[in-house]
MARBA-3410 file (N, C-alpha, C, O; in Angstrom, 1 decimal):
79
36.2,-39.8,-22.0,37.5,-39.8,-22.9,38.3,-38.5,-22.6,38.8,-37.9,-23.5 ~ 38.4,-38.0,-21.5,39.2,-36.9,-21.1,40.8,-37.2,-21.4,41.3,-38.4,-21.1 ~ 41.6,-36.2,-21.9,42.9,-36.3,-22.1,43.0,-37.5,-23.2,43.9,-38.4,-23.1 ~ 42.3,-37.4,-24.1,42.2,-38.2,-25.1,42.6,-37.7,-26.4,42.4,-36.6,-26.7 ~ 43.3,-38.5,-27.4,43.6,-38.1,-28.9,42.4,-38.3,-29.6,42.4,-38.0,-30.8
41.1,-38.7,-29.1,39.9,-39.0,-29.9,38.9,-37.8,-29.6,38.9,-37.3,-28.5 ~ 38.1,-37.4,-30.6,37.1,-36.4,-30.6,35.8,-37.0,-31.1,35.9,-37.6,-32.1 ~ 34.6,-36.8,-30.5,33.4,-37.1,-30.9,33.0,-36.3,-32.0,33.0,-35.1,-32.0 ~ 32.5,-37.1,-33.0,32.2,-36.2,-34.3,30.6,-36.5,-34.9,30.2,-36.0,-36.0 ~ 30.0,-37.4,-34.1,28.6,-37.7,-34.5,28.1,-38.7,-33.3,28.7,-39.5,-32.5
26.7,-38.2,-33.3,25.8,-39.1,-32.2,24.5,-39.2,-33.2,24.0,-38.4,-34.0 ~ 24.1,-40.6,-33.1,22.9,-40.7,-33.8,22.4,-42.2,-33.8,23.0,-43.0,-33.1 ~ 21.5,-42.6,-34.5,20.8,-44.0,-34.5,21.9,-44.9,-35.2,22.8,-44.5,-35.9 ~ 21.8,-46.3,-35.0,22.4,-47.3,-35.4,22.7,-47.2,-36.8,23.9,-47.2,-37.2 ~ 21.7,-47.3,-37.6,21.9,-47.4,-39.2,22.8,-46.2,-39.7,23.7,-46.4,-40.5
22.5,-45.0,-39.2,23.4,-44.0,-39.8,24.7,-44.0,-39.3,25.5,-43.4,-40.0 ~ 25.2,-44.4,-38.1,26.3,-44.6,-37.4,27.1,-45.8,-38.3,28.3,-45.7,-38.6 ~ 26.4,-46.7,-38.6,27.1,-47.8,-39.4,27.4,-47.6,-40.9,28.2,-48.2,-41.6 ~ 26.7,-46.5,-41.3,27.0,-46.0,-42.8,28.2,-45.2,-42.6,29.1,-45.4,-43.4 ~ 28.2,-44.3,-41.8,29.4,-43.3,-41.5,30.6,-44.4,-41.3,31.5,-44.5,-42.1
30.6,-45.2,-40.3,31.8,-46.1,-40.0,32.3,-46.7,-41.3,33.5,-46.7,-41.6 ~ 31.3,-47.3,-42.1,31.7,-48.1,-43.3,32.4,-47.1,-44.3,33.4,-47.5,-45.0 ~ 32.0,-45.8,-44.3,32.8,-44.8,-45.3,33.9,-44.6,-44.5,34.9,-44.6,-45.2 ~ 34.1,-44.3,-43.3,35.5,-43.9,-42.7,36.4,-45.0,-42.9,37.6,-44.9,-43.4 ~ 36.0,-46.1,-42.5,36.9,-47.4,-42.9,37.3,-47.6,-44.2,38.3,-48.3,-44.4
36.6,-47.2,-45.1,36.9,-47.2,-46.6,38.0,-46.4,-47.0,38.7,-46.7,-48.0 ~ 38.3,-45.4,-46.3,39.4,-44.5,-46.4,40.3,-44.5,-45.4,41.0,-43.5,-45.1 ~ 40.5,-45.7,-44.7,41.4,-46.1,-43.6,41.3,-45.1,-42.4,42.3,-44.9,-41.7 ~ 40.2,-44.6,-42.1,39.9,-44.2,-40.8,39.2,-45.2,-39.9,38.2,-45.8,-40.3 ~ 39.9,-45.3,-38.6,39.3,-46.4,-37.7,38.6,-45.7,-36.6,39.1,-45.2,-35.6
37.3,-45.5,-36.8,36.5,-44.7,-35.8,36.3,-45.6,-34.5,36.5,-46.8,-34.7 ~ 36.0,-45.1,-33.3,35.5,-45.9,-32.2,34.0,-45.6,-31.9,33.6,-44.5,-31.8 ~ 33.2,-46.7,-31.8,31.9,-46.5,-31.7,31.5,-46.8,-30.4,31.8,-47.9,-30.0 ~ 30.8,-45.8,-29.5,30.4,-45.8,-28.2,28.9,-46.1,-28.1,28.1,-45.3,-28.6 ~ 28.6,-47.1,-27.5,27.0,-47.3,-27.3,26.7,-47.4,-25.7,26.7,-48.4,-25.1
26.4,-46.2,-25.1,26.3,-46.3,-23.6,25.0,-47.3,-23.1,25.1,-48.0,-22.0 ~ 24.0,-47.2,-23.9,23.0,-47.9,-23.6,23.3,-49.5,-23.5,23.0,-50.2,-22.5 ~ 24.0,-50.0,-24.6,24.4,-51.3,-24.7,25.4,-51.8,-23.3,25.3,-52.8,-22.6 ~ 26.4,-50.8,-23.2,27.2,-50.9,-22.1,26.5,-51.0,-20.8,26.9,-51.8,-20.1 ~ 25.5,-50.2,-20.5,24.7,-50.1,-19.4,24.0,-51.6,-19.2,24.1,-52.3,-18.2
23.4,-51.9,-20.3,22.7,-53.3,-20.4,23.5,-54.4,-20.0,23.1,-55.3,-19.3 ~ 24.9,-54.4,-20.6,25.8,-55.4,-20.3,26.4,-55.5,-18.8,26.8,-56.5,-18.3 ~ 26.3,-54.3,-18.4,26.8,-54.3,-16.9,25.8,-54.5,-15.9,26.0,-54.6,-14.7 ~ 24.5,-54.7,-16.5,23.3,-54.9,-15.6,22.7,-53.8,-15.0,21.9,-53.9,-14.0 ~ 23.0,-52.5,-15.5,22.3,-51.5,-15.2,21.0,-51.1,-16.1,20.7,-51.9,-17.0
20.4,-50.0,-15.9,19.2,-49.6,-16.7,19.8,-49.1,-18.1,21.0,-49.2,-18.4 ~ 18.8,-48.6,-19.0,19.3,-48.1,-20.2,20.0,-46.8,-20.1,20.1,-46.3,-19.0 ~ 20.6,-46.2,-21.3,21.3,-45.0,-21.4,20.4,-43.8,-21.5,19.2,-43.9,-21.3 ~ 20.9,-42.8,-21.8,20.1,-41.6,-21.9,19.1,-41.7,-23.1,17.9,-41.6,-23.0 ~ 19.7,-42.0,-24.2,18.7,-42.2,-25.4,19.0,-43.6,-26.0,20.1,-43.7,-26.6
18.1,-44.6,-25.8,18.3,-45.9,-26.1,18.4,-45.7,-27.7,17.7,-45.0,-28.4 ~ 19.4,-46.6,-28.2,19.5,-46.8,-29.7,20.4,-45.9,-30.4,20.7,-46.0,-31.6 ~ 20.9,-44.9,-29.5,21.9,-44.0,-30.1,23.4,-44.3,-29.9,23.8,-44.8,-28.8 ~ 24.2,-44.0,-30.8,25.7,-44.2,-30.5,26.5,-43.0,-30.9,26.0,-42.0,-31.5 ~ 27.7,-43.1,-30.4,28.5,-42.0,-30.6,29.9,-42.5,-31.5,30.4,-43.6,-31.3
30.2,-41.5,-32.4,31.5,-42.0,-33.2,32.6,-40.9,-32.7,32.4,-39.7,-32.6 ~ 33.8,-41.6,-32.5,34.9,-40.9,-32.0,36.0,-41.1,-33.2,36.2,-42.2,-33.8 ~ 36.9,-40.1,-33.5,38.0,-40.5,-34.4,39.2,-39.6,-33.8,39.1,-38.7,-33.0 ~ 40.4,-40.1,-34.2,41.6,-39.5,-33.8,41.6,-38.2,-34.2,41.0,-37.8,-35.2 ~ 42.4,-37.3,-33.4,42.4,-35.8,-33.8,43.0,-35.4,-35.2,42.8,-34.4,-35.8
44.0,-36.5,-35.5,44.7,-36.2,-36.7,43.9,-36.4,-37.8,44.3,-36.0,-38.9 ~ 42.7,-37.1,-37.7,41.9,-37.5,-38.7,40.6,-36.7,-38.8,39.7,-36.9,-39.6 ~ 40.5,-35.8,-37.8,39.2,-35.0,-37.7,38.7,-34.3,-38.8,37.5,-34.3,-39.0 ~ 39.4,-33.7,-39.6,38.9,-32.8,-40.8,38.2,-33.6,-41.8,37.1,-33.3,-42.4 ~ 39.2,-34.9,-42.2,38.4,-35.7,-43.2,37.2,-36.3,-42.7,36.2,-36.4,-43.4
37.3,-36.9,-41.4,36.1,-37.5,-40.8,34.9,-36.5,-40.9,33.8,-36.8,-41.5 ~ 35.1,-35.5,-40.4,33.9,-34.5,-40.2,33.3,-34.1,-41.7,32.1,-33.9,-41.8 ~ 34.0,-34.1,-42.7,33.6,-33.9,-44.1,32.8,-35.1,-44.5,31.9,-34.9,-45.3 ~ 33.1,-36.2,-44.2,32.4,-37.5,-44.5,31.0,-37.4,-43.9,30.0,-37.7,-44.5 ~ 31.1,-37.1,-42.6,29.8,-37.1,-41.7,29.0,-36.0,-42.4,27.8,-36.3,-42.6
29.5,-34.8,-42.7,28.5,-33.8,-43.5,28.1,-34.1,-44.6,27.1,-33.5,-45.0 ~ 28.7,-35.0,-45.4,28.1,-35.4,-46.7,27.1,-36.2,-46.5,26.1,-36.0,-47.1 ~ 27.3,-37.2,-45.7,26.2,-38.4,-45.5,25.0,-37.7,-44.7,23.9,-37.8,-45.2 ~ 25.1,-36.9,-43.6,23.9,-36.2,-43.1,23.2,-35.4,-44.1,22.0,-35.4,-44.1 ~ 24.0,-34.5,-45.0,23.3,-33.6,-45.8,22.6,-34.5,-46.8,21.5,-34.2,-47.1
23.1,-35.5,-47.3,22.5,-36.4,-48.4,21.3,-37.1,-47.7,20.4,-37.5,-48.5 ~ 21.2,-37.3,-46.5,20.1,-38.0,-45.8,19.1,-36.9,-45.6,17.9,-37.1,-45.7 ~ 19.5,-35.7,-45.4,18.4,-34.5,-45.1,17.7,-34.2,-46.4,16.6,-33.7,-46.3 ~ 18.3,-34.3,-47.5,17.7,-33.9,-48.7,16.6,-34.8,-49.2,16.0,-34.6,-50.3
END
């Protein structure tokens, strides 16, 4: 995603990614989720670097709010 208005804010497993996406969408932030393993599988290639892991990207304008949501969720899960 070079020369893009989107920045990666999180990489992790499907379940945590879905929770973050749900929280972001609840405050009208529309993230992009990238799953290289699934993309490679659908294209007929082998798996990705880390199977089951996905990346979340958000628009630069929404970065601060999105990062605070990710930090809140990850700190809650770490406790």
